[in-house]
N, C-alpha and C positions, 0 to 999 in steps of 0.2 A: 439210838444205834443199835441195831441187832448184834448176834453173835459173829454172823457172817461178813458184816461190815469191820465190824472190829477186827477180825481176824484180817482181812484185807488189808486194814490201816497198818496192823502189826507187822505184815509181812514186808508191805511198802517201806516204810521205815526201817527195818532190818537189811533191807536189800539198798537204801540210800545209805545207811550207817556202814555197810561193807563196802560200798564203793566209795565212801568217802574216807576210809580207814585206807582203803587200797592205795588213793593217791595220797594222802595224809599221814604215814604211820605214826601213831601215837598220838595224832591231832595235835601235833606241835604248833603247825602253823594256824590252825584252828583256834588253838586258844591263844596265840598270842593276837591275832585279828581280833578276838571276842574282848581279851583285857584291854586292847588300846580302845576301842569303840565304846564299850563299857565306861572306861575311865574318863573318856571325853566328854562321854553324852552325861554322866552324872555330875562330874565338875562344871559342865555347861548349866544345867538344872541348877545346881546348887548357888553359882553365881547369880542366874537370874532371879532366885528365890531371895537371895540376898541383896541384890540391887534393889527390889520392891520395898524392902525395909530402910536401906541406907543406900542410896545413888552411888555407884562405884565410878570411877573415872574409865575412861577406854583403855588407858594403860594396865589397869588393875587386871580388866578382863581379860584382855590379850595374853598378859603374862601368864595367867591360871590356865588360859586353854591351851598356849603352847606347850607350857611346862608339864601339862597333865599327859601329853603324848609322850614328853621324854621320861616321867615318871612311871609309865607303862612300858617303856622299852629299853631304857638306858640301865636298870637297875638289874644287874645277872649275878650278884653274891648267891651262895648256895645254903647259907643259913638265916634263920630269921635275924639273929642278932646283926649278924652283918650287913643285911638290908637295911636293916632301922637305921643301922651306922652311917652307910651310904647316903641315904636318903638324908640325912641329918646335914651331911657334908656338902650335898648338891645342893640343900635349900639355904644353906650360909654362902655357897659360892653365887647362887644366882642373885640373891639380895645383897651381896656384897658389890657385884658389878654394878646391879641398880642403884646402889647409894652414891656411887661415883658419878652416876650420870648428871643429877642436879647439881651437884658438888662444881661441875666443869661448869656452871652459869650459862650451857645452852652456847657455849662456843663452839662451832661446829668443827675447826681444824682440831681443836681438842679431843672432841669427842669422837670424830674420825679414829685419830691417833690412838684412842685408848681403846677403841673398838679391834683395831688392828692387834694390838698389844694382848687383848685378852684372846682372838684370835691365835695369834702364837702360841701363847701359854695352853689354851686347850687342846692344841694339836699335840705339843710337846709332851704335855702329861700324860698322852696313851702308853708310854713307854712303861709306865708304872703298874699298868694292869688294869682291868675292868672297873674298879673304883674310880680311880683317877680320869679314865675315859670317860666315864659317866659323869664325874665332876667335871670335867672340861665340856662336855657337851652342854650342861646346865650354863654353864657360864657365859659359853658363846651366845646362845638361843635367848638369854635374859638380857644379855647386852645389845645384841639383835633387837630385841623389842625395845630396849629402852633407847638406843639410836634413832629409833624411826618413831617412837610416840612421844620421848623427851618428856619424862614424868618429871614433877616437880617435888621438892621436899615433902608438900602436903599431901602427896599421891602415897608416900611409902607405906604408911600404916595401913591403907587398904592393899597396896601390893604385897605385905607381909602376909596379911591374912588371906589373899588369894592364893599365897605360895604355900601356907599351911593346910588351906583347904584343898588343895592339889594334891598333896603330897599324902593327907589323911585318907583322902577317897582311893589315890592310886594303892595304897596300903591295904585298903579293905577289900579292894579288888581283888587284889593279888594272892591276899593270905586268907580270904575268907568266902568270898563269890566263886572266885576261879582259882583256888588253890593248885598245887602240883600235887599229884597223887602217883608218886613212882612206880609203885606195885602195879596199880590198874593201868597206868601208862603202858608199862613194860607189858602186862600180858595181853593189850590191844595190839601192842607193836607187834608181838610174836604172832598173833592171828594176822596181821598183816603179812610178815614175813611167810606164812604158811600158804595164803592164799597165792601171792607171787610166786611162790617155788611150784604150786599146782599150776601156775600158768605157763612158767618156764618148761615144766614137762611136758605140758600139751603142746608148746612149740616145737620141742625137740621131737616128738612124735610125730607131729605133722611135717616137719623139715626132712625126717628120716624117709617118711612115706614117699614123699615129693621128689626125692632124690637131692636134697639140700642146693636148691635155686638159690641165687644171691640173694633174693627178697628175705628168702626163710631165713638164712645165716643171720642177716642184720635184724630181723624179727627176734630170733633167741638170744643173738649178745644183747639187744636193748631188754630182753626178758630177765637176764642174767643179771644186767647192771641193777634194775629194780629191786631185786633180792638183795644184792651187796647193800645199796642205799636204805634198805629196810634194816637189815642187822647193822648198819654203824649207828642208825636212830636208836636201837636197841642197846647197843655199846655205850651210847652216850649217856643214856639213863643209870648206866652203873655206877657207882661211888668211885671218887677219883683212886682210891687204895686197892681198887680191883687189878691196875695195870701191875703193879709192882707187890704185891703180894707176896710174903715170903712163907706163909701159914694158908692154909685151905678155909675158904670162906665161903659164905652162899654166893659173893659174888662175883669171887675167883673161879668157882665151878662154873657159875654161867658164862663168864668169859671165855672158859675152854671150849663149853659145849657151842657158844655163838662161832668161836672160831673153828671147831669141827665143822660146823653146818657150812659155814662160809667156804672151807676147804672143798668139802664134798659137793657143795655147788658149781665152784670153778671146775673139779674133775669131771663131773658128770658132762658139763657142756663142751669141755675138750674133748673128752673121749667120744661123743656123738659126733663133732665136727671132724675128727680123725678117723673116724671108721671108714675103711675102705669101703665102695659099693661093690656088691655082689662077690666078697669074700666073708670069711669066718676065721679070722686071725685070733688065736687064743689070747686073753689079756686084753682086747681091745674093744669086744663087743661090750654092748650098754649095760645088759643086766647086771652085772656085779656095781656097777656105778650107782645104779639105780637104788640098788639093794642098802649101798653104802650112805646113799642120801636119804633114804627111810630111816636107816637106822639113828642116822643123825639127829633128823627131826625128830625121832619118839626119845631120844636120849634128852635132847634139851625140853622137851614137853613135861618129861618126867623131873627134870632139876627144878623147872619152874612152878612145879605143884606146893602150893601152899604159901609161898611169899607174902611177906607183909612189909608193910613200911620201914621197920625197923631194919630189914636186911638189905635194905636201899641208904640207909644213914651212912654218910661219909664225911669226910672234912672239908671245909669251905675252901673255895676255888682261891688256889694260893696266887698271891699277887707279885707278878714278876718285878724284881729291881733292877735297877741300872746299875752294871757293874763296869767300872772304869774302862770305856773302850779305848783301844788303842789306834783306832782308825783315825785318819784325819778329819778335821772338824767337818768339812764340805763332803765326805763320804758317811757321818755318824747317821744312820737312818731316822732317828726322832729328831734331830736338828734339822735335817736336809727337809724332810717332810714339812716340818713347822715353817721354814721359809717359805718352801713353795707355796703352801696354802696361804701363807699371810701376802706374798707378794700376787698371787691371783687373786685374792680378794680386794687388795689394794685399787689393781688393773680393772676388775670388775666395777669395785665403787664407781671410778673416774667415768667407765663407760657408761654405766646405769645413770648415772648423774649426769650426762650426757644426752641421753636417751629420754629419761624423764627425771625431775627433781621430787617429786614423789613416792615413785615406784622403784627406786634403783635397787631395796633390799632384796627383789627377786634375781636381781643379777650376781648380787653377792651370795646369798644363800645357794644360788647353783654352782658359782665357784668353789665355796667350801664342799659341798656335798658330793663333787664329781671326784674329789681325792677320798671319799670315805670306802674303805676296804680295798682300796686297788693297789699294786704293787710296782707297776712299771706305766711308761707313757702311754702305752697300746691299752691296758687297763683303763685308763683315764680317757682316751679318745672313745674308747667302747662306751664306758658310762657317759660321758657329755653326749653323744648320740642319743644313746638311751632316753636320756631327759629331754632332749631338744625333741625328737619323735613323739615322746609319749606327751609332751606339751603340744605340740602341733595336733595330734589327732584327738587330744582332750579338748582344744580349742573348738575345733569342729563339731564335736558332739555334743561339747557343752553350750554354744550357741544354739544348736536344734534343741536340746532338752529345755533349756532356761527359756527359750521361745514359747515351747508348747507348754512348759507349766504355767509361765505368765505370774510369777511372784504366789501361786499358793502356797498357804504356810505350811500346812499339814502333809502334803505331797512334797513339798521342797526339803522339809526337814527329813521324812523317810527316805528321800534319795539321797541326802548327803549323809546320813548315818548308811547308807548301805554301800553307797560307794567307797567311805570310809573303811568300811568292813572287808568288801573284797579287794581293796587296794593293798591293804595291808597283808591279806590273805594271800595274795599272789606276789609281794615284795622277793621272797625268797627265790622264786621263780624268775622274775622279771622286773626288774628296777624302773624300766620303761612304764610297766603296768601300773605301779604305783604312781607316778608322775601322772599317766592318764586320768585313773579316776579321782586325784586330787585337784586336778584342772576342772574337772567336771563339777566337783563338790564346790570348788571358787567360784564356778558360774553360778549355781542354785544360790549361794549364800550373798553373792553381789545382787542376785534377783530379789532376795529378800530385802535387803537393803534399800532397794530400790535406786542402784547405781549402776546394774547393768548395761553394757553397752558390748557390742563386738569389736570396738575400737582399744577398751580396756582388755580384753583378751588378747588381741593382737599385740597391745604393748607388753603383756606377760610374756609373749613368746620373743619380741624382740630382746627383751631384759633376758630371758633366758638364754638365748643364743650368744649375747654379750657374756655373760658368766661361763657359760661352757666353752666359748673360744679363749677367755682369758684362763680359765683352767688347763685347756689343750696346749696352749701356747707356753704357758709357764712349765709344763711337764715336759714338753719336748727342748725347751731352750735353757732351762735353769736347773743345773743338776740333773739333766735326764738320765732316766733310768732305761736302759734297753730291755725290750722285753725278751730278745736271748739272751741278755746275761743274767736277769732273773730266771727264766729258765735253766740255765747254765748252774746256776748255783743253787737251784732246788733239787735239780737231777745230784749235783756233788752230795748233797746232805742227804738223799735217798742211796745215794752208793756208800756214805759213810754208816748209814743205819744197816746196810746190807752186808756192811764188812763187818760191823759190830755183832750181827746175828751169826754170820760165819765163827767170829771168835767165841762166843759163848756156846755156840754148837759143839766147838773143840772143848771147851771148857767142861761142857755137858756129859760128853763122852768120857772124860775122864773123872768124873764124879765131883767137878768143882763148881757146878752149876745148876741150880733146879730147875724144872719144868715151867714154874712161874715166871722165872726170870725170862726163859726162851719166849714165852708169852708176851710179855712185856714188850722186849725188844722187836716181836714179829709185828705187834699193835703200832709200835711207834714206826716201823716200815710202812705200814699201811696208810699213815697218815702223813708221812713224807712222800707217798706215792699220791695222796689227793692234793699234796702241796703243788707237785708238780701240775697235775691235771688245771689246777687254776692258773698256775703261772703262763701257761701254754695258751690259754683260752684265745688271747688276741691271735695268735697266729693260726688260729682255726677258723678265722672270721671270713667273711665273703670277700674282704677287701684285700686278700692276700692273694697272691698267684697261686693258681691250681698246682703247678709243679713245688712248690714250697711247702703247701697244705699238705701235699701228700706225703714228703718226706717228716713233717710234724706227726702225721697219722701213723707212719713205719716207727718212728721213735717212741711214741707212745705204745704201739703195739709191743715192741721189746720190751719197754720198762714195766708193761703188764703183765708179760710173761716170766720178768726178773722176779716179781712180787709173788706171782702164782707159785713158781718153784722155789721161792724162798718159805712160802707156807709149806709146801712138801718138805721140804728140808726141817724145818720147825716141827713138823707131825711125827717124823722120824726121830727127833732128837730124844722122846721119852720112850721110845719101844728099843728094848733091849735085843730085840730078835732083829731088829733092822740094823742093828750095828754091826754083828757079826752074821747076818743072813747071807745064804747062798742064792745066785742067779737062777733063773728057770733052765740054763743049761748045765748047770752043775758047776760052774766056775764061783771061786770063793770072792768075798770082798771084805777083807779084815780090816783093822782099826787103822793099819799103817797106810793102806791103800788110801782110804777115808780123809785120813789127816793129810796126804798128798793132795789128793783132790781139794782140800779146803785152802791148802798154801796156796795152790795154783790159782783159784778162784782170786784169793786176796791179793795175788799178784798182778792179775788182770785189773783189779778194782782199781789198785795203785795207778796203775798205767793209765787208765782211763781219767782218774782225779786229776792227772799231772798235766792231762791235756792231749795225750796221745790218741784219744778217739773222741768221736762226738755222736750221740745218739740220734739227733737231730741234723746229721749231714750224711751219715752212709746210708745211700739207696740200695745197697746190695741184696743178697737173697734173704727173706724173712723165714727162717725154718726155726721154729717155737720149740721144737720138740728134739731128743738127741736121735744121732744117726741112726738110719734103719737097723744095724746090726745088733746096736746094744737094745734097741726100741723092741726088737722081736724076741730079745732073750729075757724079759723081763716082764711083770705085771705092772702095767703102768697105773696102777690106781691103788698099789700097797703103800706104804710108807717105807719107801727106800730112801736111803741117805745117798749112796752111788750113784743112783739115777738123778735125784736131785741136784746134786752137784756137777755131774756131767751135762744136765740141762743149761745151769747156770753158767757155766764155763764157755760152752757152745754159743749162747747167746752174748755174754760179754765179748768174745772173740769177732763176733760179726759188727759190733759196735767200734772193735778196734781196727776192723776192716781186715782181719789176719782168719776169720774161720774157713774152717775145710769146708768142701762141698761135700754135701750129704750124699748119701746114696741114692735116694730117691728124690725125686723134683722137690724143687723149694715149695712151702705150704704158701698158699695164697694169703692174700692180706686179710681176708675175713676171718679165717680160721685160727683165732688167737683162743688161748684160753679164756 
């Protein structure tokens, strides 16, 4: 290969790497998919090699492969020591459940009852944190394999061997072949942030040039969301103590700089969208906002220079503990979910056996999985639909691919590996995509085993539908959690965090709270806002009537504006000049006025939390900036506490249905910060 060809290849690889980093900041999804695929592949090869020396029963091979996937996915502890401890607990839980199966002497009813008991305990254990969530998943999947393959006592030694092999391979892949490198991942994520900010600026310039047509507004808002997503990935890479640091550390400095960049990004877009056409109004033109954005980018770049992995060393993830709940037993979340999942699995087991006595496990697995990462019955319905549609599409493509390949070993194995990788790469984007590619993989595997028939895949679809219907039915009729109630609870927690931010800002003005504490509360506010977005996702689906979807979008718009002006208030908290600054027209904004504004905002929040208003039911005007008179008198990009508090109260009163009419026309739905 000559130098020109080498240069062209390097340029191509660099562009591909840049595009991949742009789509997957920090390569988080890529790393997860590679770990899962490599772990399953290496465990499969090790089991095949072991099988040539000592024949293994089907149960041992199946348990090893199933738990290899769990070993790659479920272990999420922060430190090596904790990961080893969790792997040991998971292996013991998996082997313990498999030990009971032969002890029940293949009595079907007892085995089924034990399986449902394990299901209940696996779900209930999630309340104690990520370790016990992993232990529960191992116990469920091991019992699932045992209930289907029915191993005997003679199979237990080889099952124990396959469990150990699976854990050792997963440990080697996680710690040595594809380890976490926080400093490098953080630097890569920052490059993705830079690229996305460049794209946002390009969208803003194009939108201004075209006069901001609706499609340009939507493109700019989407570009800003991509920037915020990348910043969130960067924040997640910081050690846990960065949020509540009481002293300045490398992590806390980076957290501050990321927050500044987040705020500068929001302000730049808000300024661009609010800029009047054909006029030049001081404080609203775009150049100062772009200058602040460029400065925030430069400050972050300087702060991130010379970072090492030691700067990212932090404490292990804290395991949450159950604290004596005072709720009635049927409203206690962990118990309610455990009962729902167990009942859904029982119904799916009965329905699955009615459809097929051999393939019933597909129905039970679907019923179990439709409840994963769901909060409400709407979430469960969407997840069930995703799984059903993914399975149906995967069957169509799987039949075609398996027929074309016709059992060719090398091609089939390569396609199976590719499907597993792509499925887990896309799982965070679409659960249906994972189901689609897994179904294609199963088609190819059945082709290799010589048992592939279209009828078998159709049977998988039937069992999947049984499981999905069981899960959705239970979510609707057994301790149902309405999406609206879950959303309202998420909004209430957001408002509580906003109230806490106002309280901390008040204390900060009196010298009783540090800037780090203000930052910690602001980041908590952002997490609560993301919780709202996740909670209302079912209300934005195409199954909901358009007028209702519009109300949801208006509510999200107001909540996003509250988060934005909360950021602006936090940025002013450490600025002594902003506390006693003078407005552009010469009027003063002293400490007593700001404290009075804080009290008014907290009173409005209390009224909203008591049920006097509703973000997703008020359809009135959507004005996300302060009134015209105040906006004209101030620099909208400056860290001004009075301006931020006025804007917060303006939006809160809209949700209460008591807002005063602004001097200018209400802002359009698309022009949000």
